[in-house]
C-alpha positions in Angstrom: 24.0 -0.6 -38.8 20.9 -2.6 -39.1 20.4 -2.5 -35.4 20.8 1.3 -35.4 18.4 1.7 -38.2 15.9 -0.5 -36.5 16.3 1.5 -33.3 15.8 4.8 -35.2 12.6 3.5 -36.7 11.3 2.3 -33.3 12.1 5.7 -31.8 10.2 7.5 -34.6 7.3 5.2 -34.1 7.2 5.8 -30.4 7.4 9.6 -30.9 4.5 9.4 -33.4 2.4 7.4 -31.0 3.1 9.7 -28.1 2.0 12.8 -30.1 -1.1 11.1 -31.4 -2.0 9.8 -28.0 -2.1 13.4 -26.5 -4.2 14.7 -29.5 -6.6 11.8 -29.0 -6.9 12.4 -25.3 -6.8 16.2 -25.0 -8.2 17.4 -28.3 -6.7 20.1 -30.5 -3.1 21.1 -29.5 -0.4 23.3 -30.9 3.1 22.1 -31.7 4.4 23.9 -28.6 1.8 22.3 -26.4 2.7 18.9 -27.8 6.4 19.6 -27.2 5.7 20.4 -23.6 3.5 17.3 -23.1 5.9 14.8 -24.8 9.2 16.4 -23.7 10.4 16.0 -27.3 12.5 18.6 -29.1 11.0 21.1 -31.5 12.5 19.4 -34.6 11.4 15.9 -33.3 7.8 16.9 -32.6 7.7 18.7 -36.0 8.7 15.6 -37.8 6.2 13.5 -35.8 3.4 15.8 -36.8 4.5 15.8 -40.4 4.4 12.0 -40.5 1.0 11.9 -38.7 -0.4 14.5 -41.2 0.9 12.5 -44.2 -0.7 9.4 -42.7 -4.0 11.4 -42.5 -4.3 10.8 -38.7 -4.1 14.5 -37.8 -4.6 17.7 -39.6 -4.3 21.5 -39.0 -7.7 22.8 -37.9 -6.8 26.4 -37.0 -4.2 28.9 -35.8 -3.7 30.7 -32.5 -1.5 33.7 -31.7 1.9 32.7 -30.3 3.3 36.2 -29.7 5.8 37.7 -32.1 6.1 35.8 -35.3 3.6 33.6 -37.2 0.6 32.2 -35.6 0.9 28.6 -34.2 -0.9 25.8 -36.1 -3.5 23.8 -34.1 -3.5 20.1 -34.8 -6.5 17.8 -34.2 -7.2 14.2 -34.9 -8.7 13.5 -38.4 -12.2 12.2 -37.5 -12.4 10.3 -40.7 -9.3 8.3 -40.1 -11.3 5.4 -38.6 -14.7 4.6 -37.4 -16.3 2.3 -34.8 -19.8 0.8 -35.0 -21.7 0.1 -31.8 -24.7 -2.2 -31.6 -27.1 -2.5 -28.7 -29.2 -5.7 -28.8 -32.2 -5.7 -26.5 -34.7 -8.4 -25.9 -37.8 -6.3 -25.9 -40.3 -8.7 -24.3 -43.1 -6.1 -24.4 -42.6 -5.8 -28.2 -42.1 -9.4 -28.8 -39.1 -8.9 -31.2 -35.6 -7.9 -30.2 -34.5 -4.4 -31.0 -31.1 -3.5 -32.4 -29.8 0.1 -32.2 -26.7 0.9 -34.1 -24.4 3.9 -34.2 -21.3 5.0 -36.1 -18.7 7.0 -34.2 -15.8 8.7 -35.8 -12.3 8.9 -34.3 -13.1 12.2 -32.7 -16.1 10.8 -30.9 -18.8 12.3 -33.0 -21.8 10.1 -33.8 -22.1 10.2 -37.6 -25.2 8.0 -37.9 -27.7 6.0 -35.9 -30.7 3.7 -36.6 -33.0 1.4 -34.8 -34.6 -1.7 -36.1 -36.4 -4.9 -34.9 -34.9 -8.2 -35.9 -36.5 -11.6 -35.4 -33.3 -13.5 -34.6 -35.3 -16.7 -34.2 -35.9 -16.8 -38.0 -32.9 -14.9 -39.2 -29.2 -15.8 -39.5 -27.6 -13.8 -36.7 -24.3 -13.2 -38.5 -26.1 -12.0 -41.7 -28.4 -9.7 -39.7 -25.5 -8.1 -37.8 -23.6 -7.6 -41.1 -26.6 -6.0 -42.8 -27.1 -3.7 -39.8 -23.5 -2.5 -39.9 -23.9 -1.8 -43.7 -27.2 0.0 -43.1 -25.9 2.3 -40.4 -22.8 3.1 -42.5 -25.1 4.2 -45.3 -27.1 6.2 -42.8 -23.8 7.9 -41.8 -22.8 8.5 -45.4 -19.5 6.7 -45.0 -17.9 3.8 -46.7 -17.7 0.4 -45.0 -13.9 0.1 -45.3 -12.9 2.7 -42.7 -14.8 0.9 -40.0 -12.1 -0.5 -37.8 -14.1 -2.1 -34.9 -17.6 -3.3 -34.1 -18.7 -3.4 -30.4 -21.8 -5.2 -29.4 -23.8 -4.9 -26.2 -26.1 -7.8 -25.4 -27.9 -9.0 -22.3 -25.7 -12.0 -21.5 -22.4 -13.1 -20.0 -19.5 -13.0 -22.4 -16.9 -15.7 -21.5 -13.7 -14.4 -23.0 -11.9 -17.8 -22.5 -14.5 -19.6 -24.6 -15.4 -16.7 -26.8 -19.1 -17.4 -26.2 -22.1 -15.8 -24.6 -23.9 -17.5 -21.7 -27.2 -16.6 -20.0 -28.4 -14.8 -23.2 -32.1 -15.0 -24.1 -32.0 -13.5 -27.6 -32.3 -16.4 -30.0 -29.1 -17.4 -31.8 -26.7 -15.3 -29.6 -25.6 -18.1 -27.4 -24.4 -20.3 -30.2 -20.7 -21.5 -29.9 -18.6 -20.0 -32.6 -20.9 -17.0 -33.2 -18.4 -14.3 -32.2 -15.7 -15.7 -34.4 -18.1 -16.0 -37.3 -19.0 -12.4 -36.8 -15.3 -11.4 -37.0 -14.8 -13.4 -40.2 -17.9 -11.9 -41.8 -17.2 -8.3 -40.8 -13.5 -8.5 -41.4 -12.7 -6.3 -38.4 -12.2 -6.9 -34.6 -15.5 -7.5 -32.9 -16.0 -7.0 -29.2 -19.0 -8.4 -27.3 -19.9 -7.5 -23.8 -22.7 -7.6 -21.3 -25.0 -4.6 -21.8 -24.9 -3.6 -18.1 -21.1 -3.6 -18.1 -21.2 -1.3 -21.1 -23.8 0.8 -19.4 -21.3 1.3 -16.6 -18.7 2.4 -19.2 -21.2 5.1 -20.2 -21.9 6.0 -16.6 -18.1 6.3 -16.0 -17.8 8.6 -19.1 -21.0 10.7 -18.9 -22.9 10.0 -15.7 -22.8 9.7 -12.0 -19.7 7.6 -12.0 -17.5 10.3 -13.6 -15.8 11.4 -10.5 -16.2 8.2 -8.4 -13.2 6.2 -7.4 -15.3 3.1 -7.9 -19.0 2.3 -8.1 -21.6 -0.4 -8.7 -24.3 0.1 -11.2 -27.6 -1.7 -10.3 -29.6 -2.2 -13.5 -33.3 -2.4 -13.1 -34.5 -3.2 -16.6 -37.7 -4.2 -18.2 -36.4 -7.5 -19.3 -33.9 -8.3 -16.5 -31.6 -7.2 -13.8 -27.8 -6.7 -13.8 -24.9 -5.4 -11.7 -21.8 -3.9 -13.1 -18.8 -3.4 -10.8 -16.4 -0.6 -11.7 -13.1 -0.8 -9.7 -11.2 2.4 -10.5 -12.3 2.3 -14.1 -11.8 -1.4 -14.6 -14.8 -3.7 -14.8 -14.9 -6.8 -12.6 -16.1 -9.5 -15.0 -15.5 -12.8 -13.2 -13.9 -16.0 -14.3 -16.4 -16.6 -17.2 -17.9 -13.1 -17.5 -20.7 -13.8 -15.2 -20.0 -11.3 -12.4 -23.0 -9.2 -11.8 -25.7 -11.6 -12.8 -27.6 -10.5 -9.7 -31.0 -11.6 -11.0 -30.1 -15.2 -10.1 -29.2 -14.3 -6.5 -31.5 -16.3 -4.1 -33.7 -14.2 -1.9 -35.3 -16.4 0.7 -36.9 -19.7 -0.1 -37.8 -20.5 -3.6 -37.3 -17.1 -5.1 -34.6 -14.9 -6.5 -33.9 -11.2 -6.9 -35.4 -11.2 -10.5 -38.7 -12.4 -9.2 -38.6 -9.7 -6.5 -37.8 -6.6 -8.5 -37.7 -7.6 -12.1 -40.0 -6.0 -14.7 -43.0 -8.4 -14.1 -42.7 -8.0 -10.3 -42.7 -4.2 -10.7 -45.8 -4.4 -13.0 -47.6 -6.6 -10.5 -46.7 -4.3 -7.5 -47.9 -1.2 -9.3 -51.1 -2.9 -10.5 -51.9 -4.0 -6.9 -52.1 -0.3 -6.0 -54.0 0.9 -9.0 -51.2 1.8 -11.4 -51.4 -0.1 -14.6 -49.3 0.5 -17.7 -47.9 -1.7 -20.5 -44.4 -1.5 -19.2 -42.8 -1.5 -15.8 -41.0 1.8 -16.5 -44.4 3.3 -17.5 -46.0 2.1 -14.3 -43.2 3.5 -12.2 -43.3 6.8 -14.0 -47.0 7.1 -13.2 -46.3 6.1 -9.6 -43.6 8.8 -9.2 -45.8 11.5 -10.7 -48.5 10.7 -8.0 -45.9 10.2 -5.3 -44.7 13.7 -5.8 -48.2 14.8 -4.9 -48.1 12.7 -1.7 -50.6 10.2 -3.0 -50.7 7.4 -0.4 -51.0 4.5 -2.8 -48.0 5.8 -4.9 -45.9 6.3 -1.8 -46.7 2.7 -0.7 -45.4 1.4 -4.1 -42.2 3.5 -3.7 -41.5 2.3 -0.2 -42.3 -1.3 -1.0 -40.1 -1.4 -4.2 -37.3 0.4 -2.4 -37.4 -2.1 0.4 -37.2 -5.0 -2.0 -34.3 -3.4 -3.9 -32.5 -2.9 -0.6 -32.7 -6.6 0.2 -30.6 -7.5 -2.7 -28.5 -4.3 -2.6 -27.5 -4.9 1.0 -25.8 -8.1 0.0 -23.9 -6.2 -2.7 -22.8 -3.5 -0.2 -21.8 -6.1 2.4 -19.6 -7.9 0.0 -18.1 -5.0 -2.1 -18.5 -2.0 0.2 -18.7 0.4 -2.9 -18.4 4.1 -2.2 -21.3 4.7 -4.7 -24.2 2.7 -6.1 -25.9 4.0 -9.2 -29.4 2.9 -10.0 -30.0 2.6 -13.7 -32.1 0.7 -16.3 -35.5 1.7 -17.6 -37.2 1.2 -14.2 -34.3 3.0 -12.4 -34.6 6.0 -14.8 -38.3 6.2 -14.4 -37.9 6.1 -10.6 -35.5 9.0 -10.6 -34.3 10.7 -7.5 -37.4 9.9 -5.5 -36.7 6.1 -5.9 -33.0 6.7 -5.2 -33.8 8.5 -2.0 -36.2 5.8 -0.9 -33.7 3.1 -1.6 -31.0 4.9 0.4 -33.3 5.1 3.3 -34.3 1.4 3.1 -30.6 0.4 2.7 -29.6 2.3 5.7 -31.9 0.2 7.8 -30.9 -3.1 6.1 -27.1 -2.7 6.1 -24.8 -0.9 8.5 -22.3 0.2 5.8 -22.5 3.7 4.5 -22.9 3.8 0.7 -24.0 6.8 -1.4 -27.0 6.0 -3.7 -27.4 8.0 -6.9 -29.7 7.6 -9.9 -28.3 7.4 -13.4 -27.6 10.6 -15.3 -27.5 8.7 -18.6 -30.9 9.1 -20.3 -30.1 7.6 -23.7 -29.5 3.9 -24.4 -26.7 3.5 -21.9 -25.5 0.2 -23.3 -25.2 1.8 -26.8 -23.3 4.8 -25.4 -21.0 2.4 -23.5 -20.5 0.4 -26.7 -19.6 3.6 -28.5 -17.0 4.5 -25.9 -15.5 1.0 -25.8 -15.4 0.8 -29.6 -13.7 4.1 -30.0 -11.2 3.2 -27.3 -10.4 -0.1 -29.1 -9.8 1.8 -32.4 -7.5 4.3 -30.6 -5.6 1.5 -29.0 -5.1 -0.3 -32.3 -3.9 2.9 -34.0 -1.4 3.6 -31.3 -0.2 0.0 -31.2 0.3 0.1 -35.0 2.2 3.4 -34.8 4.4 2.0 -32.0 5.6 -0.8 -34.3 8.4 0.4 -36.6 
């Protein structure tokens, strides 16, 4: 009898998880639609929805005509059932102090609050600063701290999952062994940490040029650094220690590397050589592109030179990975827009024989933050479904 009872509980848990999964993925659904999607009987799906409603995971949000008889109830996920907090930590060399942008996302995917602040991590306890930021963004969102079920952090560095530590990170305090575990203990919820460019690729997959791509590579041309994210059918290639895509270290000729060729300082110097001076690399490239659109010779020279430099490193990526699509992102990539993308495609066709489509990012917001929001919400959903699946 115990075995049968346990089996019955397991079956109910699996039914509940199946129903919730479809509501999470597809949005509002009627009982009949859920019955068709799950293959469960009318009484079984009704009981599952009753339990999910009592657990405050779903609620009735409307009614639709279902022919003769009463209108059908429409069920949707309860957005306040759980929240995820996303943080994007950026080493703003032009400002001198790292910037942290935080956002609270509810279970339905709506951003409930967002704030940006500068934090001097060199003189501040990192764990306390992150905890304070989480508290502040929850206040901004008008929600209590308790329903936050996951915190996802994007930072420029390589996260080694085996050692639970960040490598190659320049923000002070973030490379300390034990930091991530200390964050989990302080925040009291699961904490995910990932490379900012990897999370930018998550955003690109969800909202940008990578939406319909089988696979793609995201080349990040940032103010502070370079990066490469490799999306293989929706799964990111991270490497043995999280270091896949640290393309800035890739040697280019004798005594130099890709960072020195197309990094923010190199872009500033290139633009200045041709009369385009701005405080940031992205600002310089934006000015260049505005003049290049008018066929200004100096601007066109900057575009072709930068595109040729990018193609040098990108040709190695294409030769090794043969991706069907390369998306150019980052602050410099955004500023370059389609004009830079077209120039890179032309330069790449001369440097490498493989045919690869080049696109510029369609994500105009903080891509790493958007990716952290997506990853955080996905983790919350996975946890809810896993908890439901256990009797």
